[in-house]
N, C-alpha and C positions, 0 to 999 in steps of 0.2 A: 462492432467489437464483439459482444458478447452475442452469440448465436446459437440460442435453444436449438436448432437444428444439429448444429455439428455436435455440440457436446450436452450431456444433464444439465439442466437446469441446477438441478442441487447442488452438484460441483461449482456452475457458476459463484452461488452464493460464498462462496470460500474466500472470494476475490472482490467481496461486497460491501460498501460502508456508507453508513449516511452521515453527512456532514451538518445539515441543518435540515429544517421541514422542505426543502426546494433543491439540497443540492445531494448527490452523491459524488462517491468516487468509489472506479471500480478498475480491475487491471485484467487485460485480457491475457492467454497464454502465451506471449511471449516476453511479457513484460513491460505492455504499453500500461501506465496510469492514466485517466483521465478526470476530471473531474468535469461535471454533467450539472447544467440546469435541469430542474425537470418540466418546470411551472413554463420553458421558454421554448417551448417544442424540444425539448432535449438538447440545446443548445450546448455547445464544449465551450468551457471558460478557459479549460486550461489542459496540458497535458507534459509528463514525465515519459523517459522511460529509467525504468527503475536498473540501476546497476547491479550486475551480478546477479542476477533473477534465475533464482532456479525452481521450476513448473512444481519440482517435485513436494517443494516444503509443504503446498497446500493440498494434496495428495489425499491428507488423513481426513475421514469425513469431519473428525470433532476441533478441527483445527481451521481458523479465520487468518489470513494473511495482516489484518488489520490491527484485530484484538486477541489473538489466541495462538501464537505463533510458537510449537516447541518449544522448552527449554532447553538450554545449554547449560552443561556442565561447565567448573572453573577452566580447565583448562584448555576450552574451545575458544581460543581471542580470535583468531583469523573472523571465526562467524558472527562474535560480537562485534569487531570492528565493521565485516561486511552489513550488518544489521544497521548500524550507526550510521554509516556512510548513504544507507539508503534511505533514512529516516532523515537524514538534513538534507540530500536532494528532494527528494517529495516536498520537506518544508521549503526549502529556495525557491524551487520553480511554480509549485500548487498554491501556495499559499505567501508568496511574495513575501517571505523573511527576509532580508537582506541584514539587517544589523544584525552583530554579535548576539546583543543582548537579546533578541528576541528568538535566538535558535538556540540559548542555553538550556530550556525545556527537552532537548531534541536528543541533543549532545548527554545532559547531563541525567540517567535516567539508571536507577536500579534495574538490572535485565537478570537475576536470578531468582 
């Protein structure tokens, strides 16, 4: 998934997030997101293919895909919808939030 021989480890960290003390979420350079249990021999729990993934979004050394994406201007509606769809799909497949009310926190956010 993430190979430090093929890519600089510092760049790998732009696509990494701790979920809890036993679980991490990582994204490879093709946009495949995985939830991994590090206590259970790095067993894959779930995976998701991020729609419309653009690896250029995480090239900036100060930006993390999960926590610190570049800000968008008010006129960039297409990019806002793309981000909402990416968050929705991750919540649906990785976190198994299937009921509409459980997805509200992903869909109704302030993103400016």
